[in-house]
N, C-alpha and C positions, 0 to 999 in steps of 0.2 A: 504493500500500500504506500509506504513512504517513498520507496525508490521510484515508483510510478509517478509520483507527484513531480519528481525532478525530470523524468524523461518525457512525459507527454501531458501532464496536467499542470499547466502554468498557473500559479496563484494570481488572483486578480484583486489588487488592493483598491481599485476604484470601480466598484460595482455600478454599472450603468444599465438599469433594467431594460431600457429600450434597445439595447444592443444584443439581446438574446432572444430573437423571435422563435427559434426552435424550442427553447426552454418554455416560453409562454405557450406555444402550441401543445407541448407535452403535458403541461399542467392542466390546460383546458381539456385535453383528451382524457387525462386521468380523472378529472372532475366528472365528466360524463359517465365514465365507467363506474365510479363510486355511486353516482345517482341511480344508475341502472341496477346496481347491486342492492341499493336501499329500497328501490321501488320496482320489484320484479314483475309487477302486474302490467307494466308498460310493454306493449308488443313491439317487435321490430318494425312493423308498419308505422306505429306512432312515432318512433324515433326517425324513421326514414322520411316521414312527412315533415317533421321539424327540421331535419337537415335540408330538405328540398326548399322549404319556405325561406330559410336563412340564406341559402345560396341565391334564391330568386331576389331577395332583398339587396344582395350585393350589386346587382346590375345597375340600378339607378345611381348608386353611390359611386360606382366606377365612372359613370358618364357625367357626374356632376361637374359644373364649370368651376374652375379654380378662382378663388377669391382671396382677397387679402386676409380676411377673417372668415374662417370656414370650419365647420365641424365635420367635414367629410372624412378626414383622417381618423378622427375619433370614432365616427360611425363605421368606417371600414374595419378598424381594430375590433370594435365590439361585435360586429357581424362575423368577422373571421373567428373570434374567440367562441362565439355561440355556435358556429358551425362545427368547430372541433369538439365542443361539449356534446352536441347532437351526434357527431360521428362516433365518439366514445360510447355513448349509450347504445347506438345502433350495433356497434361491434360486439358489445357485451350481450345484448339481447339475441344476437345471431348465434351465440354459443349454445342456446337452448333449442335451436332449430336443427333437427337431425334429418338426414336423407332417409328415404323409405326403407332401405335395407339396414339401417343402423340398429345395433343390438339394444339400444335403449328402449325401443318400442316393445321388446319382449319382456322387460322387467315387470313383474307383477301380474303377468298373464296366468290363467288357470293351469297351464301346463308349462312350468318353468324349466323342465329338463331339456337341454339343448346339446348338440354336438357341433363344436366349433373347430376351425382350422386356421392356423396363422403362425406367426413367429414370436418366439420368446424375446421380448425387447429389453430385458435387463437381467442382471445376475440374480438367480433365486436366493432368497433369504430363508435360512433354516432356524427353527427354534424348537422348544420342548413340545409345542402344540402341532408341529408339522412344518411345512415350507410354503412359500408364496412367491409368485412372480407375475409380471405383466405380460399379457398376450395381445398383440396387435393382429386382429383377425382380418381375413379377406374372403372367407366363405363359411357358410353354414350348411350342415347336412340335414336334410329332411327325408321323409319317406319317399319322395320323388327324386332324390339325388341332391347334388350340391347346388347351392344358389349363392350369388354374391352377398357378402355381408361386410359391414364396416364397423369400426369402433374398437375400444380397448376395454378389457376386463382384467381384474386381478383374480388369478387362479389360486385357490387354497387347496393344498394337498395334505393328506393325513400323515402322521409321523412315519408310518411303515412304507411310504412310497417315495422313492428317490426322485428329486426334481430333474427335469431335462436341462441340458446345458444351455447357456446363454446363446441366443442367435439361432437355435435350432427351430425347425418347422415341425409342428406337432398337430395331432388331432386329439381333442379332449372332449369328454362328455361329463356333464355335471348339472347341478341345480343352480339356476340363476337366482341371486338374492339382491335386494336393495343394498345400496351403500349404507354402512352403519352410521347411526346418529350417536352423539355422545350420551352416555348413560347418566352422567352427573354433571352439574354445572361447571366443574373445574376440569373435566376430562378433555383430553386432546380430541379435537373434532377431526377424526381420521377420515370420515366420509367426505367432508368438504375438501380436505387435503387431496384425496384421490380424485375428486371431481375436477379440481383445478389442475390435475395432471392428465386430464382427458379420460379418466376411467369412468365408465358408465354403470358398472355392475360388478358384483362378486360372482365367481363361479366355484362352487364347492364340489370337489371331487371326493368320492367315497371309497372306491375300490381300485385295485391295480389295473384291471382290464379297461378302465375308462380313459387311459391316456396312451397315445402311441407316438413315438418319435419317427417322423417321416424322413427328415434329413437333419443330420447332426450339425452340419456346417452351412451357413448361408453363403451366397456368392456376392460378388460386387464389392462396393465400398463398405457395406455393413459387415460383410464377412472379414474384410481386412481389419476393421476396427475391433471386432470380436477377437480375432487372432492376436492383434496387437495388445489388447488388454490382458489376454491370457498369457502372452509372453512376458509382460511386465510383472504380473503376479508370480509367475514361475521364477523369474529372475530374482525377485525379492525373497521368495521362499528359499531359494537356493543359497543366497549370499548374505542376506541381512540377518544377524543373530537376534533372537528375542522376538516374542509374539507381538508385544506392543510397539516396538520400533518398526516392525513390518507393517502393522496396522497404520501407524502414522505415515510411513512412506506411501502406503496405498492411498491415504487421504490426500497427500500432497501431489502425487503424480496422476492419480485417476479420479480424484474428487469423491472417493468412496470411503465414508467414515463409519460404515456399519459394523466393522470389526473392532472399533475402538472400545476399550474397556469403559464401563459406565463411570467408574471413579475418575479415570483419566479425562474423560469427556467433561465431567463435572468440574475438575480442576481448571481446565482451559476456559470453561464458560464462566466460572465464578471469578476469574481474574481478568476477564476482558481480553483473553488471548485467543478466543475461538476463531478470530479472523485469520490467524496464520495457518490454520488447517483448511481454510476454504480456498478453492481455486479462484484467484482474483487477479488484481493488477500486478502483484508481486510476481506471480507465476508467468503472466504475460510478458513482463519485463525480462525475466530470465530466459524464457523460451524464445521470445521474438526479438526484442531489442538488442540482446547480446549478439544474436546472429546478424541482425541489421548492421550493428557497428563493426562486426568482424568481416562482413562481406566487402566493405569499401576498400580496405587495403589489399584484400585478396584479389578483387577484380581489377583494381588499379595496377597491381603488380603484373597480373597475367595478361590482361587484354586492354589495359588503359589506353595504349597508343592507338588501338583500332576502334574503340567505342567512345562515343561522346559522353560527356558528363550526364546528360539526360538519360541516355540508354543505360548507363550504370545505375542511376538512381531508380529507374523503372525496374531493372532486374532485382536490385536489393529489395524494393518494396514488394514485388511479386513473390519472390522466394519467402520473404518474411510472412506475408499474409497467408500464403499457402501452408506454411508450417504452423501458423497460429490456428487456421481453420481445422487442420488435421488434429492438432492438440485439443481443440475445442470438442471435436467429435470423440476423441479418446476419453475425455473427462465427463462425457454425458451432457455437455453444454449447460452448466448451472448458470443462473441469471448473472451472477457477479462476473463470471468468465465471459459471457456473451457481451456484457457491458464493456469490459476491458478490451475485448477484441474489436468491437465496433469503434471505440474511441481510438484504438491504435490504428485502425484503418483510416479514420478521418485525419488523424495526425500525419500519417504517411502521405495521404492525398494532399493535405495542405503543404507538406514539405516539398512535394513534386511541383505544385503550382506556385511555390514561393509566396504563399499567403499566410497571414497570421490568423489562426482560428481560436477565438476566445474559448477557454475551457468550459465555461458554463453553457455556452451554445453547443459545443461538441457533446457535452453531457446530455443536453436536451435532444439533439439529433439521435443519440443512442437510445434514449428512453422512447422517443417517438417511433423509431423503427421497431423496437421490441414490442411496444403496446399495439401497434398496428398489426403485427404478425400474430400476437397472442395477448389479447387484453386481460386475460386472467392472471398474467404474470404480475400485475399490479399488486395482487394480494399475497404474493410470495414474499416471505420475510427476508429472504436473501436478496431479492430485487430491491426492496425498500432500504435495507441496510447498506447495500452497495452504493446506491445512488446518493443516499444521505451522507455517507462517509466522504465520497468524492466532492460533493457540493460543499461540505464543511471544510475540507482541505483547501479548496479553491478560494472560498470567500472568507473564512474565519482566520486562517493561518496568518495572512498579512497583518490583520488587525492585532492579533495576539503578539506577533513578533515585533510590532512597532512599539510596544510598551517595554521592551527589554533594553538594557544598557547596550550601547554600541560596542563596548569593550568585550562583550561576551562572544562576539563573532570575529574577533581579530585572529585567533589561532584556528587553523583549519580543522583540527580535531574538535575543538570546542564549538566551532560553527556547525559541524556535522551533528554533534550531540544536541545542540540547541534546536536545530532543524528537525531532528528526529522526535524530540519531545514536543515541539510545537505542532507538528503534523499529527502526532498521537492525540494531543489535547484537542485539536480541532475536530478530528474524526470522532473522538469520544463524546464531545459536547453535541455534535450534530446527530449522532445515533442514540443518545441517551433517551429522548422521549420514546423512540421506537422500542428500545430494549426494555424500558419500564412498562410499556404498554403490552408487549407480547410475552415477555418472560418475567416481569416483576423484579428484575435484577440488573443492575449496572455497576460496573466496578471501575474505580479510578486507579486501581493497582497497575493497569496496563501502561499508564504513563511512565512508570518506573521499569516495569518488566519488559516493555517493548525495546528498551535499549539493548537488552541481551537477546530477547526472543526473535526479533526480526533478523539480525545477522545470523543467528543460529538456524532460522528457517531457510534463509538463502543458502547457507552452507549445506544443510540437509538436502535441499532441493537440487542443488548443483551436483552433489555427490550421487544422488539418486538418478539424475539424468545421465551422468557419465556412466553409471553402473548399467543402465538400460542399454546404452550404446556399446559399451566394452565388456558386457557381462559374459560374452562368449570366450573371452581370454581368461583362463583360471586365475592367473596372478592378479590381473586388474580387478576381476570380480571379488577376490578375497580382500584386496586392499580397499576398494571403493565400498564394498558391502560393509566392512568393518567401520569405515569412516562414516558412512551414512547412519549406521546403527548407533554409533557413538554420539553424533550430532543430535539425532532424534532423542536419544536418552537424556542428553543435556537439556534439550528443549522441554522434555517432560519434567525434568527436575526443576527447571525454572517455574513451570506452572504449578507443580506440587508445593514448592517453597512459598510461592505467592499465595496459594490457597490457605496455607497453614499460618503464615505470619502477617499477611496483609488483608485479612478478612475485614478489618475495621474500615477499609476503604470501599467496602461494598455497600451499595444502596439497595435495599430490598423493599419494594413497594410497587404494587400493580397500579398503573395509571390508566384508569378507564374514563374519568370525567372528561368529556370533550372540551369543557371550558379550560381545564388545566392543560390539556394537550395544546389547545390554541394559545394559551398564555406562554408556554414553553417555546412553541414555534415562533411566536412574535418576538420573544426575548432573543432568540438566536438570530433572527433577521435583523433585529435592532443592533446586535453586536456586529454583524457584518456591515451594517451601515453607520458604524460609529464615527467614521471620518466626516459624515454629512450630518451636521447638527439638526437640520430641519427634519430629515427622515428619521433620525434617531429619536427625537422627541415625539413624533407622531407614532412611531412603533412602541415607544415606552407607554404612551397613553393607551394604545390598543392592548398591550400586554396587561396593564393595570386593570383595564375594563374587563378583560377575560377573567382575570383573577377575582375581581369583584363579582362577576357572574357566577363563578364557582361557589364563593362564600354565600351569596344570596340564595342560590339554589339549595345549598345545604341547610341554610337557616329556615327556609320555607318548607322543608320536608317534614311532615308531621310524624310523631312517634308511632312506631309499629312493632308488633311482635311477629317474628318470623320463625317458622318451623320447617325444616327441610328433612324430608324422608329420603335417605340415600337409596340408590339401587346398588346393593352390595351382594348381588346374587342371592343364594339361599341363606340369608341372614338378616339381622336387624341393625340399623344405625339411623339415628335421628339427631339433628342439631337444633338447639333452641337459641335464638338470638333475641334478647330483650330490648326494649326501647332505649334503655340507658347503657347499652354496650356490654351487658353480661352475656356469657355463653356457657351452655351446658350440653354435654354429649350424652345421649341415652343409647347405650350399646355401641359396638364398634365393628360389627360384621365378622366375617369368618377369616380363619387362617388355616391353610392346608399346604400340601406339598407344592401347589402351583401358584398360590397367591396369598398375599397378606393385605387385607383391605385397609389396614391402617396406613400402609406404605403407598398403595396404589390409588386410594380414593380419599381417605379422611384428611391426612396431613397435607396432601396437595390442595385440597379444598380450603383448609384453614389458611395456608400460605397465600393462595390465590386471592382470597377476600380479606387479607390483612388481619386475620384473627391470630394474635400472638400469645393468647393466654386463654385457657379454659377454666372457668370458675368451678366447675364440677363435672365429673364423669360418673354417670349412673350405670351400673351393671345389673340388669334385671335378674340374671341368673348365670351361672358359670359355664354354660355350654359353649363350645367353640364357635358356633355361628353367631354368638352375641359378644363373647369375650375376646375373640381371636385378634382383633386389631388393637386391643388396649395396650399391650406391651410396646408396640411401635409408637403409639401416640404418647405414652408416658416418656419414652426416650427422646422425643423430638419436640414436644410442646410442653411448656410449663403448665401444671395442673394444680388448682387450689386444693381440691379434695376429691376423694373417690368414695362413692356410696354404693353399697350392694345389699343383697338380701340376707347376708349372713350365712349362706350355704358354704360349709367347709368341704369343698369338692376335692377329689383325690387326683385330678388330672395334672399332668406335667405343666400344661398351660396355666392352670390356676396357681400352682406353686411358683412358676416363673413370675406371674403378676404380683404375687405377695412379696417375693424377694425384691422386685423392683420398687414396690411401694416403701419397703423398709429402707432400701439403700438410698432412695431419693428423698426420704423423709417426707413423704406425701401423706397428710392425714387421711385415714380411711375409717369409715363407720358403717355399721349395719343399720338399715332402716326398718321400722315397724309400722303397721297400720296405726294411724293417728298422728304420725310425725308430720311436721309442716316445714317446708323450706321456702326461703324468700330469695328470689332471683332479682335483685334490684328492688326498686321501690314499688313496682306495679305488677309484678308477676309472682304468683303464688303456686307452689307445687305441694299437693296433698298426697300423702302415701295412703293407699287404700288396702294394700296387701303386701306381704303376708302378716297375719296377726301375731305370730310368734316366730322365734328362730326355728328354721327347718330342722327336723330330726333326721337321723341317718337314713331311715327307711322311707322318708317322705319323697314324693315325686318331685323331681327337680323343676319340671315345667310348671307344675301347680304352685310351687313356692316362689314363682316369679314376682318381682316387684311390679305392682300396679300403681301407676302415677296419674294424677289428675292435675293438669296445668290450667290455671285460671288467669285470664287477662280481660279485665272489664267484665262484660257479660258473655264472653266466648270461652269455651273450654275445649281442651284436648285430652283424650283418654288414651294412655299407653298401657296395653294389656300384656306386654312381654309374650311369654308362651303359655299364659294361663289357660286352663282347659275347663271342662264342664263343671267340675265340683267347685272350683274357685268362683266361676261365674254365678253359680247358684247361691253361694254364700254372699257374694257382693250384692246381688239383687235383694236378698233377704235383709241384709244389714243397712244398705245405703238407699235402696229404692230409687226415687226420682232424682237423687243426687247424681246418678250415673248418666242422666241425659246429657248429651254432648254434641258439639258441632263436628268434631273430627275424632274418629276412633282408629287407633292402630290395632287392627284385628288380631286377636290372639292366635299364636302358634301358626303363623303364616297361612291362615285360612284353612287349617285342618278341619276335618269333620268332627274332631274331638273337642272343638271349641265353637263359639258363636251359636250357642243354644238359642232356641226360639224365644224363651223368656228373657234372656239377656239382651238379645237384639231389640226386642220390643221396648225394654226398659231404657236402653241407650238411645233409642230413636223413637220416642213416644208418639210422634205425629209424622204424617207423610207430607205435610204442607211445606215445612221448612227444608231447604236443600242442605243436606249434610254429606259428609265425606267419610267413607270407610276405606282405609289404606291397608292393602295386603302386601307385605314385604316377602315376596317369593321369587325365586330365580326362574329365569326363562327355561322352559322344557326341563324342569327339575324332575328327578327320579321318583319323587313322592306323589307327583300329580297335583301339587298344591297350586292354586286354591281349589278346594272341593266345589264342584258346580252347585251343590245344594246350598252351601254357605254363601256363595256369591248371590244366588237367587234370593236367599233370605234377607240379605242386606238391601238388595235392590227393591224388594217388596215393601220395605219401609221408606222408600224414597231416597235412598243413599246413592251417591255417585261412588261406584267401586273402582278404586285405582290400584292396579297390580303393577308393582315397580318393575318386575321382570318383563312385562309386556309393554309398559308405557313409560319407562324411564323413571328417574327421580321425580318427586313431587315437592314443589316449593310453595308453601302457603304463607299468607300474611294476614294478620288480624289488626284492625284498628280499634278493637275493644267492643265492637258491636257486630261486625260481620267478618267473615273469613272469605278470602278470595285467593285464587291460584295465580302465582307469578309466572310469567313466561320467561324462559331462559334459553 
């Protein structure tokens, strides 16, 4: 990133916004794409009509007579800007229009089993659950034979089925499924990610006979790229010592980070060094501009007397661009690399034409080309970070450097060091809003660590490239492989040390408020315009106004109680958030050999929504589908107290939890019927069961904690896994007090719970809309919820929500009514 700034990205210390028409056009195009994403109901015809009307409006403006004072230029600018906005909306809307033979038309049909034929477009990824890969299809088999088909699907294979090699042509049969939706608010939206990669559906393969490899190796350019990637991986495996150094080399040379260790990836992310592992400007510089610089003396020495200067420059540019395009295909063309290659092409063209090309305008041309070809790239995080970083380097670095003493740049080494730090600071500031928005984390440690990390990355990359070229020679392979592994190891050590000792420089907070995002963006533009006082003060006022909007919006938000019923598979977990900022977790889902819901669902949710402390964790009973995630939560989130039913369970999970409570000195108490808890000033938690400490021979489910949460006139009833006998006792003892707005149905909707008498008591009338939440896993082996139980609750007028079928349920109460929050 830093070296690219010297080679092709010239800093601009006098930003003149009217000098960057391509940047303006790209921003308007992006605005149209965002509007189309926000309003998906607008059809392509509507956007096309808007685009046509704006173009028609340009004609009279073009013919307007020139006058001394005229608004013609302003009108032309506004009309052109509006046309690009409409064009962006049109391009986005066209993404949802598929040709007749597209696979998307078959998703959701009554007979979703299909036989498809096409090419494996990426390297298959294997895991405990099986393997997956992308298939670009060109035909579909029916009872009448093969017919043309288009589209891309993700094929999922079971663990006992070996995936086909990358680039192979296959015929595969399976069941078409919709792209997945996130199951919980903080889950990664994998379906949207796949959709933006052009994937229209999932294809689940069940048996070995359903996949056939027709041709193991493709032909043409794609075959060459597949063979080249395989050669690079084989060379790295043969010569680079260590699993993680090889994975890092694979990330640097091929843009494939899938084999990186989770902890190593976290170290790079938490220190702001992830950019060195992304194929971007640094790689383009080393691959392309090094060749570009070396070709001049070589060509001048060999054929300089026969070729003109212009011919030599054309040759250098052509060879460099050819090499960069091939490297782009080798790495899978990530957005940051495409951006860098486009900017390199524009830089080389300007060099041939002997024309100065403003870097921001060059950046705008690159963005414009990429968005015209694929408007969905705008939502790719790599695209956003890449363009933001370069824009920051171009516009912010001169302002930041102008405030430094001139003596700091007198010595060449000091000058390089200052430049490195200033470039890192500019890129960090420019990307910080995006990092906080997407990842909830931004680190200033990179300002210090880049001083070592970027040179080490360059050395690692150079050694790896030389290894790929000279790996056939054993001596060179041994020497370069060892050097590449050593440099990669040092780079990993820098990231590890930074994560361990510089964690205080990490900012952790998700930035979702559009007012705050606008305030940060305005502040960054204000900094870029610092040399221009008038613009500076205008932008300062705008940033202050956006900040005031955020404070005003927060002040006007009325107090609410929120209750979130997580989808944790075949288990229970619910989070209570009170109006005054208190939080309580009721159960924590399951833990087994495959998953820990504390790690995969609960703690990520708490971090995503800025919940840094739990006032209470309530464990209804010590079965693993309720207690499983508690140990991970205790290890990673400060907890005020832990409350349970007093059941002295004999499982290893229970004893692990008790040891954690003791070692962390977390207060823990057993609750009894009649106890009352106060969550803040306005939320009351009443304990309805168990009436006494469970005995050794008592049924664990029936001894569950039963909790009644009261806020204003609304109530929530949490039944744990209580069954028929507990329900009968509750009805006899509490009667009409059990009437509730929301009930967490006992024992996942089992037939042993939700007796008719209890259901009628909990929902005494059918006029008021109430909610019955069933926490049951999708396609669980127990068949929960029982159909009779569901019918029983529906007969009382309840909306029955099954988390395994309908995702997590987020409810909000204002003290009088309960409504569902969309997420």
